C-alpha positions in Angstrom: 10.9 -1.1 29.9 9.6 2.4 29.4 11.2 2.6 25.9 9.7 -0.7 25.0 6.3 0.6 25.9 6.8 3.7 23.9 7.8 1.7 20.8 4.6 -0.4 21.1 2.5 2.8 21.6 3.9 4.3 18.5 3.3 1.2 16.4 -0.3 1.0 17.5 -2.7 3.1 15.4 -6.3 3.5 16.3 -8.9 2.1 13.9 -10.3 5.6 13.2 -6.9 6.9 12.2 -6.3 3.9 10.0 -9.6 4.4 8.3 -8.9 8.1 7.7 -5.5 7.3 6.3 -7.1 4.6 4.0 -9.6 7.2 2.7 -6.9 9.8 2.1 -4.8 7.1 0.3 -7.8 6.2 -2.0 -8.7 9.8 -2.7 -5.1 10.7 -3.6 -4.6 7.6 -5.7 -7.9 7.5 -7.5 -8.8 11.2 -7.7 -6.9 12.0 -11.0 -7.8 8.6 -12.7 -10.8 8.7 -15.0 -12.1 6.0 -17.3 -12.1 7.1 -20.9 -9.9 10.1 -20.2 -6.7 9.1 -18.4 -3.9 7.8 -20.7 -1.3 5.2 -20.0 1.4 7.8 -20.2 -0.3 9.9 -17.5 -0.5 6.8 -15.2 3.2 6.0 -15.8 4.2 9.5 -15.1 2.2 9.7 -11.9 2.8 6.2 -10.5 6.0 5.0 -12.2 6.7 1.5 -13.3 3.8 -0.9 -12.6 4.1 -3.9 -10.2 2.9 -6.1 -13.0 1.8 -5.9 -16.7 -0.4 -8.3 -18.6 -1.6 -8.8 -22.1 1.3 -6.8 -23.7 0.9 -3.9 -21.2 -2.9 -3.5 -21.8 -3.4 -4.3 -18.1 -1.2 -2.7 -15.4 -1.3 -3.3 -11.7 0.2 -1.3 -8.8 0.5 -3.0 -5.5 0.4 -1.2 -2.1 0.8 -2.1 1.5 0.0 -0.4 4.8 2.8 -0.1 7.4 2.4 -0.3 11.1 1.8 3.5 11.3 -1.2 3.1 9.0 0.5 4.8 6.0 -0.1 3.3 2.6 2.8 3.1 0.1 3.9 1.2 -2.9 4.9 -2.4 -2.1 8.6 -3.1 -2.5 9.6 0.5 -2.1 13.0 -0.6 -0.8 12.6 -0.2 2.9 14.6 -2.8 4.8 11.6 -3.4 7.1 9.3 -4.4 4.2 9.8 -8.1 4.7 10.4 -8.1 8.5 6.8 -9.1 8.9 4.0 -10.0 6.6 1.7 -7.3 5.2 -1.8 -8.7 5.5 -3.3 -5.3 4.6 -2.8 -4.7 0.9 -4.4 -3.2 -2.2 -3.8 -3.5 -5.9 -4.8 -0.9 -8.4 -5.8 -2.7 -11.7 -5.9 -0.5 -14.8 -7.2 -1.7 -18.2 -6.3 0.3 -21.3 -7.9 0.3 -24.7 -6.2 0.2 -28.1 -5.9 4.0 -28.0 -4.0 3.8 -24.7 -6.9 5.4 -22.8 -8.1 3.9 -19.6 -11.2 1.7 -20.2 -11.7 0.8 -16.5 -10.0 0.6 -13.2 -10.5 -1.0 -9.8 -8.8 -0.9 -6.4 -8.9 -4.4 -5.1 -8.3 -4.4 -1.3 -7.5 -7.1 1.2 -8.0 -5.4 4.6 -7.6 -8.2 7.1 -6.4 -6.9 10.4 -2.6 -7.0 10.6 -0.9 -9.3 13.1 1.4 -7.5 15.5 5.1 -7.7 14.5 7.0 -10.5 16.1 9.0 -9.1 19.0 12.4 -10.6 19.9 12.7 -11.7 23.4 14.8 -9.2 25.4 17.6 -10.4 27.6 16.8 -10.1 31.3 18.4 -7.2 33.0 21.7 -7.9 34.8 21.2 -8.5 38.5 
């Protein structure tokens, strides 16, 4: 029972910690991105392959999720637990490039609904 409580305690992150992690995520992600200055190549080198590309690559999107620890990371990063529960807290970075491959505008679109707790499997009763 104690280990079950510890697991739940680790998975619960206070709202203030979550907000601080979200601010750090945004600062780290958006800090080096400047409209009119950043190139497509710089974005690809920094963020890797986009989650989606539209209009022949003129528009790139990068999808992110927040895990139970409040850490933001790229969606589909290969963790087995990625799809063990839905990720209601997400963000997409949308980047629009001009004909010269320079960034025209960008936006971080967030869906920050409060996450549902993960579904816990029922534990077998202890042997008598």
